[in-house]
GUMIRO-412136 format. One record per atom (N, C-alpha, C): residue number from 0; residue in three letters; atom name; y, x, z. Coordinates in nm, 2 decimals. Example, Ala and Ser with C-alpha at 12.3 -4.5 7.8 and 13.67 -1.06 7.14 Angstrom:
BEGIN
PT   torse   guba   bafi        v        u        w
PT       0    Ala      N    -0.57     1.32     0.78
PT       0    Ala     CA    -0.45     1.23     0.78
PT       0    Ala      C    -0.33     1.32     0.78
PT       1    Ser      N    -0.22     1.28     0.71
PT       1    Ser     CA    -0.11     1.37     0.71
PT       1    Ser      C     0.00     1.29     0.79
//
This chain:
BEGIN
PT   torse   guba   bafi        v        u        w
PT       0    Unk      N    -0.12     0.08     0.00
PT       0    Unk     CA     0.00     0.00     0.00
PT       0    Unk      C     0.12     0.09     0.00
PT       1    Unk      N     0.22     0.04    -0.07
PT       1    Unk     CA     0.35     0.11    -0.07
PT       1    Unk      C     0.43     0.08     0.05
PT       2    Unk      N     0.50     0.18     0.11
PT       2    Unk     CA     0.58     0.15     0.23
PT       2    Unk      C     0.70     0.06     0.19
PT       3    Unk      N     0.73    -0.03     0.28
PT       3    Unk     CA     0.85    -0.12     0.26
PT       3    Unk      C     0.98    -0.04     0.28
PT       4    Unk      N     1.08    -0.07     0.20
PT       4    Unk     CA     1.21     0.00     0.22
PT       4    Unk      C     1.27    -0.04     0.35
PT       5    Unk      N     1.33     0.05     0.42
PT       5    Unk     CA     1.39     0.02     0.55
PT       5    Unk      C     1.52    -0.06     0.52
PT       6    Unk      N     1.54    -0.17     0.60
PT       6    Unk     CA     1.66    -0.24     0.59
PT       6    Unk      C     1.77    -0.16     0.66
PT       7    Unk      N     1.89    -0.16     0.61
PT       7    Unk     CA     2.00    -0.09     0.68
PT       7    Unk      C     2.11    -0.19     0.71
PT       8    Unk      N     2.15    -0.19     0.83
PT       8    Unk     CA     2.26    -0.27     0.88
PT       8    Unk      C     2.37    -0.18     0.92
PT       9    Unk      N     2.49    -0.21     0.86
PT       9    Unk     CA     2.60    -0.13     0.90
PT       9    Unk      C     2.68    -0.20     1.01
PT      10    Unk      N     2.70    -0.12     1.11
PT      10    Unk     CA     2.77    -0.18     1.23
PT      10    Unk      C     2.92    -0.18     1.21
PT      11    Unk      N     2.98    -0.29     1.21
PT      11    Unk     CA     3.13    -0.30     1.20
PT      11    Unk      C     3.19    -0.25     1.32
PT      12    Unk      N     3.32    -0.21     1.30
PT      12    Unk     CA     3.40    -0.17     1.42
PT      12    Unk      C     3.41    -0.29     1.52
PT      13    Unk      N     3.38    -0.26     1.64
PT      13    Unk     CA     3.39    -0.36     1.74
PT      13    Unk      C     3.53    -0.36     1.81
PT      14    Unk      N     3.58    -0.48     1.84
PT      14    Unk     CA     3.71    -0.49     1.91
PT      14    Unk      C     3.68    -0.50     2.06
PT      15    Unk      N     3.79    -0.47     2.14
PT      15    Unk     CA     3.77    -0.49     2.28
PT      15    Unk      C     3.80    -0.63     2.32
PT      16    Unk      N     3.83    -0.72     2.23
PT      16    Unk     CA     3.85    -0.86     2.25
PT      16    Unk      C     3.72    -0.92     2.29
PT      17    Unk      N     3.72    -1.00     2.40
PT      17    Unk     CA     3.60    -1.07     2.44
PT      17    Unk      C     3.60    -1.21     2.38
PT      18    Unk      N     3.49    -1.24     2.32
PT      18    Unk     CA     3.48    -1.38     2.26
PT      18    Unk      C     3.35    -1.44     2.30
PT      19    Unk      N     3.35    -1.57     2.31
PT      19    Unk     CA     3.22    -1.64     2.34
PT      19    Unk      C     3.13    -1.63     2.21
PT      20    Unk      N     3.01    -1.58     2.23
PT      20    Unk     CA     2.92    -1.55     2.12
PT      20    Unk      C     2.82    -1.67     2.11
PT      21    Unk      N     2.81    -1.72     1.98
PT      21    Unk     CA     2.70    -1.81     1.96
PT      21    Unk      C     2.60    -1.74     1.87
PT      22    Unk      N     2.51    -1.67     1.94
PT      22    Unk     CA     2.41    -1.59     1.87
PT      22    Unk      C     2.32    -1.66     1.77
PT      23    Unk      N     2.30    -1.79     1.80
PT      23    Unk     CA     2.21    -1.86     1.71
PT      23    Unk      C     2.27    -1.89     1.57
PT      24    Unk      N     2.40    -1.88     1.56
PT      24    Unk     CA     2.47    -1.89     1.43
PT      24    Unk      C     2.48    -1.76     1.36
PT      25    Unk      N     2.45    -1.65     1.42
PT      25    Unk     CA     2.46    -1.52     1.36
PT      25    Unk      C     2.34    -1.49     1.27
PT      26    Unk      N     2.36    -1.40     1.18
PT      26    Unk     CA     2.25    -1.35     1.09
PT      26    Unk      C     2.16    -1.25     1.17
PT      27    Unk      N     2.04    -1.22     1.12
PT      27    Unk     CA     1.96    -1.12     1.18
PT      27    Unk      C     2.03    -0.99     1.18
PT      28    Unk      N     2.10    -0.96     1.08
PT      28    Unk     CA     2.18    -0.83     1.07
PT      28    Unk      C     2.28    -0.82     1.18
PT      29    Unk      N     2.36    -0.93     1.20
PT      29    Unk     CA     2.46    -0.93     1.31
PT      29    Unk      C     2.40    -0.91     1.45
PT      30    Unk      N     2.29    -0.97     1.47
PT      30    Unk     CA     2.22    -0.96     1.60
PT      30    Unk      C     2.16    -0.82     1.61
PT      31    Unk      N     2.11    -0.76     1.50
PT      31    Unk     CA     2.05    -0.63     1.51
PT      31    Unk      C     2.16    -0.53     1.54
PT      32    Unk      N     2.27    -0.53     1.48
PT      32    Unk     CA     2.37    -0.43     1.51
PT      32    Unk      C     2.43    -0.44     1.65
PT      33    Unk      N     2.43    -0.57     1.70
PT      33    Unk     CA     2.48    -0.58     1.84
PT      33    Unk      C     2.37    -0.52     1.94
PT      34    Unk      N     2.25    -0.54     1.91
PT      34    Unk     CA     2.14    -0.48     1.99
PT      34    Unk      C     2.15    -0.33     1.98
PT      35    Unk      N     2.16    -0.28     1.86
PT      35    Unk     CA     2.17    -0.14     1.83
PT      35    Unk      C     2.29    -0.08     1.91
PT      36    Unk      N     2.40    -0.14     1.91
PT      36    Unk     CA     2.52    -0.10     1.98
PT      36    Unk      C     2.49    -0.08     2.13
PT      37    Unk      N     2.42    -0.17     2.19
PT      37    Unk     CA     2.39    -0.17     2.33
PT      37    Unk      C     2.28    -0.06     2.36
PT      38    Unk      N     2.17    -0.06     2.28
PT      38    Unk     CA     2.06     0.03     2.30
PT      38    Unk      C     2.11     0.18     2.29
PT      39    Unk      N     2.19     0.20     2.19
PT      39    Unk     CA     2.23     0.34     2.16
PT      39    Unk      C     2.36     0.38     2.24
PT      40    Unk      N     2.41     0.28     2.32
PT      40    Unk     CA     2.53     0.31     2.40
PT      40    Unk      C     2.64     0.36     2.32
PT      41    Unk      N     2.67     0.29     2.21
PT      41    Unk     CA     2.78     0.33     2.12
PT      41    Unk      C     2.91     0.27     2.18
PT      42    Unk      N     3.01     0.36     2.20
PT      42    Unk     CA     3.13     0.31     2.25
PT      42    Unk      C     3.20     0.21     2.16
PT      43    Unk      N     3.27     0.12     2.22
PT      43    Unk     CA     3.34     0.02     2.14
PT      43    Unk      C     3.44     0.09     2.04
PT      44    Unk      N     3.45     0.04     1.92
PT      44    Unk     CA     3.55     0.10     1.83
PT      44    Unk      C     3.48     0.19     1.73
PT      45    Unk      N     3.35     0.23     1.75
PT      45    Unk     CA     3.28     0.32     1.66
PT      45    Unk      C     3.19     0.24     1.57
PT      46    Unk      N     3.19     0.29     1.44
PT      46    Unk     CA     3.10     0.23     1.35
PT      46    Unk      C     2.98     0.32     1.33
PT      47    Unk      N     2.86     0.26     1.32
PT      47    Unk     CA     2.74     0.33     1.30
PT      47    Unk      C     2.65     0.26     1.19
PT      48    Unk      N     2.54     0.33     1.15
PT      48    Unk     CA     2.45     0.27     1.07
PT      48    Unk      C     2.32     0.25     1.14
PT      49    Unk      N     2.26     0.13     1.13
PT      49    Unk     CA     2.14     0.10     1.20
PT      49    Unk      C     2.02     0.08     1.10
PT      50    Unk      N     1.91     0.16     1.12
PT      50    Unk     CA     1.80     0.14     1.03
PT      50    Unk      C     1.68     0.06     1.10
PT      51    Unk      N     1.71     0.01     1.21
PT      51    Unk     CA     1.61    -0.07     1.28
PT      51    Unk      C     1.62    -0.21     1.24
PT      52    Unk      N     1.52    -0.29     1.26
PT      52    Unk     CA     1.52    -0.43     1.23
PT      52    Unk      C     1.47    -0.51     1.36
PT      53    Unk      N     1.55    -0.52     1.46
PT      53    Unk     CA     1.50    -0.57     1.59
PT      53    Unk      C     1.46    -0.72     1.58
PT      54    Unk      N     1.51    -0.79     1.49
PT      54    Unk     CA     1.47    -0.94     1.48
PT      54    Unk      C     1.34    -0.96     1.40
PT      55    Unk      N     1.29    -0.86     1.33
PT      55    Unk     CA     1.17    -0.89     1.25
PT      55    Unk      C     1.06    -0.78     1.26
PT      56    Unk      N     1.09    -0.67     1.32
PT      56    Unk     CA     0.99    -0.56     1.33
PT      56    Unk      C     0.95    -0.54     1.48
PT      57    Unk      N     0.82    -0.58     1.51
PT      57    Unk     CA     0.78    -0.56     1.65
PT      57    Unk      C     0.79    -0.42     1.70
PT      58    Unk      N     0.77    -0.32     1.62
PT      58    Unk     CA     0.78    -0.18     1.67
PT      58    Unk      C     0.92    -0.14     1.71
PT      59    Unk      N     1.02    -0.21     1.66
PT      59    Unk     CA     1.16    -0.19     1.70
PT      59    Unk      C     1.19    -0.27     1.82
PT      60    Unk      N     1.15    -0.40     1.82
PT      60    Unk     CA     1.18    -0.49     1.93
PT      60    Unk      C     1.10    -0.47     2.06
PT      61    Unk      N     0.97    -0.44     2.05
PT      61    Unk     CA     0.89    -0.44     2.16
PT      61    Unk      C     0.93    -0.35     2.28
PT      62    Unk      N     0.98    -0.22     2.25
PT      62    Unk     CA     1.03    -0.14     2.36
PT      62    Unk      C     1.14    -0.20     2.44
PT      63    Unk      N     1.23    -0.27     2.37
PT      63    Unk     CA     1.34    -0.34     2.43
PT      63    Unk      C     1.29    -0.45     2.52
PT      64    Unk      N     1.19    -0.53     2.47
PT      64    Unk     CA     1.14    -0.64     2.54
PT      64    Unk      C     1.07    -0.59     2.67
PT      65    Unk      N     0.99    -0.48     2.66
PT      65    Unk     CA     0.92    -0.42     2.77
PT      65    Unk      C     1.02    -0.37     2.88
PT      66    Unk      N     1.12    -0.30     2.83
PT      66    Unk     CA     1.21    -0.24     2.93
PT      66    Unk      C     1.30    -0.34     3.00
PT      67    Unk      N     1.32    -0.46     2.94
PT      67    Unk     CA     1.40    -0.56     2.99
PT      67    Unk      C     1.33    -0.68     3.04
PT      68    Unk      N     1.19    -0.67     3.05
PT      68    Unk     CA     1.10    -0.77     3.10
PT      68    Unk      C     1.13    -0.91     3.03
PT      69    Unk      N     1.13    -0.90     2.90
PT      69    Unk     CA     1.14    -1.02     2.82
PT      69    Unk      C     1.00    -1.06     2.76
PT      70    Unk      N     0.96    -1.18     2.79
PT      70    Unk     CA     0.83    -1.22     2.74
PT      70    Unk      C     0.85    -1.34     2.64
PT      71    Unk      N     0.74    -1.35     2.55
PT      71    Unk     CA     0.74    -1.46     2.45
PT      71    Unk      C     0.63    -1.56     2.49
PT      72    Unk      N     0.66    -1.69     2.48
PT      72    Unk     CA     0.56    -1.79     2.51
PT      72    Unk      C     0.56    -1.90     2.40
PT      73    Unk      N     0.44    -1.93     2.36
PT      73    Unk     CA     0.42    -2.04     2.26
PT      73    Unk      C     0.44    -2.17     2.33
PT      74    Unk      N     0.53    -2.26     2.28
PT      74    Unk     CA     0.55    -2.39     2.34
PT      74    Unk      C     0.46    -2.49     2.28
PT      75    Unk      N     0.34    -2.51     2.34
PT      75    Unk     CA     0.24    -2.60     2.28
PT      75    Unk      C     0.29    -2.74     2.27
PT      76    Unk      N     0.37    -2.78     2.36
PT      76    Unk     CA     0.42    -2.92     2.36
PT      76    Unk      C     0.54    -2.94     2.26
PT      77    Unk      N     0.60    -2.83     2.21
PT      77    Unk     CA     0.70    -2.83     2.11
PT      77    Unk      C     0.65    -2.76     1.99
PT      78    Unk      N     0.56    -2.83     1.91
PT      78    Unk     CA     0.49    -2.77     1.80
PT      78    Unk      C     0.57    -2.67     1.72
PT      79    Unk      N     0.52    -2.55     1.71
PT      79    Unk     CA     0.58    -2.45     1.62
PT      79    Unk      C     0.70    -2.38     1.69
PT      80    Unk      N     0.72    -2.39     1.82
PT      80    Unk     CA     0.84    -2.33     1.88
PT      80    Unk      C     0.79    -2.22     1.97
PT      81    Unk      N     0.87    -2.11     1.98
PT      81    Unk     CA     0.84    -2.00     2.08
PT      81    Unk      C     0.96    -1.98     2.16
PT      82    Unk      N     0.94    -1.95     2.29
PT      82    Unk     CA     1.05    -1.92     2.38
PT      82    Unk      C     1.04    -1.78     2.43
PT      83    Unk      N     1.16    -1.71     2.43
PT      83    Unk     CA     1.17    -1.58     2.49
PT      83    Unk      C     1.23    -1.61     2.63
PT      84    Unk      N     1.17    -1.54     2.73
PT      84    Unk     CA     1.22    -1.56     2.87
PT      84    Unk      C     1.25    -1.43     2.93
PT      85    Unk      N     1.37    -1.42     2.98
PT      85    Unk     CA     1.42    -1.30     3.05
PT      85    Unk      C     1.49    -1.34     3.18
PT      86    Unk      N     1.53    -1.25     3.26
PT      86    Unk     CA     1.60    -1.28     3.38
PT      86    Unk      C     1.73    -1.20     3.39
PT      87    Unk      N     1.84    -1.27     3.42
PT      87    Unk     CA     1.97    -1.21     3.44
PT      87    Unk      C     1.98    -1.17     3.58
PT      88    Unk      N     2.01    -1.04     3.61
PT      88    Unk     CA     2.03    -0.99     3.74
PT      88    Unk      C     2.18    -0.95     3.75
PT      89    Unk      N     2.23    -0.98     3.87
PT      89    Unk     CA     2.37    -0.94     3.89
PT      89    Unk      C     2.39    -0.92     4.04
PT      90    Unk      N     2.50    -0.86     4.08
PT      90    Unk     CA     2.53    -0.84     4.22
PT      90    Unk      C     2.54    -0.98     4.29
PT      91    Unk      N     2.57    -1.08     4.21
PT      91    Unk     CA     2.58    -1.22     4.27
PT      91    Unk      C     2.44    -1.28     4.29
PT      92    Unk      N     2.34    -1.22     4.24
PT      92    Unk     CA     2.20    -1.28     4.25
PT      92    Unk      C     2.17    -1.28     4.40
PT      93    Unk      N     2.12    -1.39     4.45
PT      93    Unk     CA     2.08    -1.39     4.59
PT      93    Unk      C     1.94    -1.34     4.61
PT      94    Unk      N     1.92    -1.25     4.71
PT      94    Unk     CA     1.79    -1.19     4.74
PT      94    Unk      C     1.73    -1.12     4.61
PT      95    Unk      N     1.61    -1.15     4.59
PT      95    Unk     CA     1.54    -1.09     4.47
PT      95    Unk      C     1.53    -1.18     4.36
PT      96    Unk      N     1.61    -1.29     4.35
PT      96    Unk     CA     1.60    -1.39     4.25
PT      96    Unk      C     1.71    -1.37     4.15
PT      97    Unk      N     1.68    -1.37     4.02
PT      97    Unk     CA     1.79    -1.37     3.92
PT      97    Unk      C     1.79    -1.51     3.85
PT      98    Unk      N     1.88    -1.52     3.75
PT      98    Unk     CA     1.89    -1.64     3.68
PT      98    Unk      C     1.79    -1.63     3.56
PT      99    Unk      N     1.71    -1.73     3.54
PT      99    Unk     CA     1.61    -1.73     3.43
PT      99    Unk      C     1.69    -1.77     3.30
PT     100    Unk      N     1.66    -1.70     3.20
PT     100    Unk     CA     1.72    -1.72     3.07
PT     100    Unk      C     1.61    -1.75     2.97
PT     101    Unk      N     1.63    -1.86     2.89
PT     101    Unk     CA     1.53    -1.90     2.79
PT     101    Unk      C     1.60    -1.92     2.66
PT     102    Unk      N     1.54    -1.87     2.55
PT     102    Unk     CA     1.59    -1.89     2.41
PT     102    Unk      C     1.47    -1.94     2.33
PT     103    Unk      N     1.48    -2.06     2.28
PT     103    Unk     CA     1.36    -2.12     2.20
PT     103    Unk      C     1.40    -2.13     2.06
PT     104    Unk      N     1.32    -2.08     1.97
PT     104    Unk     CA     1.34    -2.08     1.83
PT     104    Unk      C     1.21    -2.12     1.76
PT     105    Unk      N     1.21    -2.14     1.63
PT     105    Unk     CA     1.09    -2.17     1.55
PT     105    Unk      C     1.00    -2.06     1.53
PT     106    Unk      N     0.87    -2.09     1.50
PT     106    Unk     CA     0.77    -1.99     1.47
PT     106    Unk      C     0.83    -1.90     1.36
PT     107    Unk      N     0.81    -1.77     1.37
PT     107    Unk     CA     0.86    -1.67     1.27
PT     107    Unk      C     0.99    -1.61     1.32
PT     108    Unk      N     1.05    -1.67     1.42
PT     108    Unk     CA     1.17    -1.62     1.48
PT     108    Unk      C     1.16    -1.57     1.62
PT     109    Unk      N     1.03    -1.54     1.66
PT     109    Unk     CA     1.01    -1.50     1.80
PT     109    Unk      C     1.09    -1.38     1.84
PT     110    Unk      N     1.09    -1.27     1.76
PT     110    Unk     CA     1.16    -1.15     1.80
PT     110    Unk      C     1.31    -1.17     1.80
PT     111    Unk      N     1.36    -1.26     1.71
PT     111    Unk     CA     1.50    -1.30     1.71
PT     111    Unk      C     1.54    -1.36     1.84
PT     112    Unk      N     1.45    -1.45     1.89
PT     112    Unk     CA     1.47    -1.52     2.02
PT     112    Unk      C     1.48    -1.42     2.13
PT     113    Unk      N     1.39    -1.32     2.13
PT     113    Unk     CA     1.38    -1.21     2.23
PT     113    Unk      C     1.51    -1.13     2.23
PT     114    Unk      N     1.56    -1.10     2.11
PT     114    Unk     CA     1.68    -1.02     2.10
PT     114    Unk      C     1.81    -1.10     2.14
PT     115    Unk      N     1.81    -1.23     2.12
PT     115    Unk     CA     1.92    -1.31     2.17
PT     115    Unk      C     1.91    -1.31     2.32
PT     116    Unk      N     1.79    -1.32     2.37
PT     116    Unk     CA     1.78    -1.32     2.52
PT     116    Unk      C     1.83    -1.18     2.57
PT     117    Unk      N     1.79    -1.07     2.51
PT     117    Unk     CA     1.84    -0.94     2.55
PT     117    Unk      C     1.99    -0.94     2.55
PT     118    Unk      N     2.06    -0.99     2.44
PT     118    Unk     CA     2.20    -0.99     2.43
PT     118    Unk      C     2.27    -1.07     2.54
PT     119    Unk      N     2.20    -1.18     2.58
PT     119    Unk     CA     2.26    -1.27     2.69
PT     119    Unk      C     2.24    -1.19     2.82
PT     120    Unk      N     2.13    -1.12     2.84
PT     120    Unk     CA     2.11    -1.05     2.97
PT     120    Unk      C     2.22    -0.94     2.98
PT     121    Unk      N     2.24    -0.87     2.87
PT     121    Unk     CA     2.34    -0.75     2.87
PT     121    Unk      C     2.48    -0.80     2.88
PT     122    Unk      N     2.51    -0.92     2.82
PT     122    Unk     CA     2.64    -0.97     2.82
PT     122    Unk      C     2.69    -1.00     2.96
PT     123    Unk      N     2.59    -1.05     3.04
PT     123    Unk     CA     2.62    -1.08     3.18
PT     123    Unk      C     2.65    -0.95     3.26
PT     124    Unk      N     2.57    -0.85     3.23
PT     124    Unk     CA     2.60    -0.72     3.30
PT     124    Unk      C     2.73    -0.66     3.27
PT     125    Unk      N     2.78    -0.68     3.14
PT     125    Unk     CA     2.91    -0.63     3.10
PT     125    Unk      C     3.02    -0.71     3.17
PT     126    Unk      N     3.00    -0.84     3.18
PT     126    Unk     CA     3.11    -0.92     3.24
PT     126    Unk      C     3.12    -0.89     3.39
PT     127    Unk      N     3.02    -0.84     3.45
PT     127    Unk     CA     3.02    -0.80     3.60
PT     127    Unk      C     3.07    -0.66     3.62
PT     128    Unk      N     3.08    -0.58     3.52
PT     128    Unk     CA     3.13    -0.44     3.54
PT     128    Unk      C     3.28    -0.44     3.56
//
């Protein structure tokens, strides 16, 4: 088999302006470069090129899911839906309990759901800094 060409996502310059993000309206490429920005700890205002495909390639997404305790579950009662589950931890969390985060998308978008969950977890951490 011939190797598939690597997708390349160009990371646009980020602004310091905070906006409410609706990740479900973003393309896979937009989600990928936001994940890449966080994973590689790229300072705001820098542009980079990302050759990963976090929303579609398990070998790219899995390490992030493991490190951030994000799991995927098939929703048998919601035919064809998968839910990514993670936990938001902050200084405001009481005791050892965090806030459960769930993102449910259609079959075939499981990794996308996990990356949206990752972005939501990290967004909370940035707001508390």
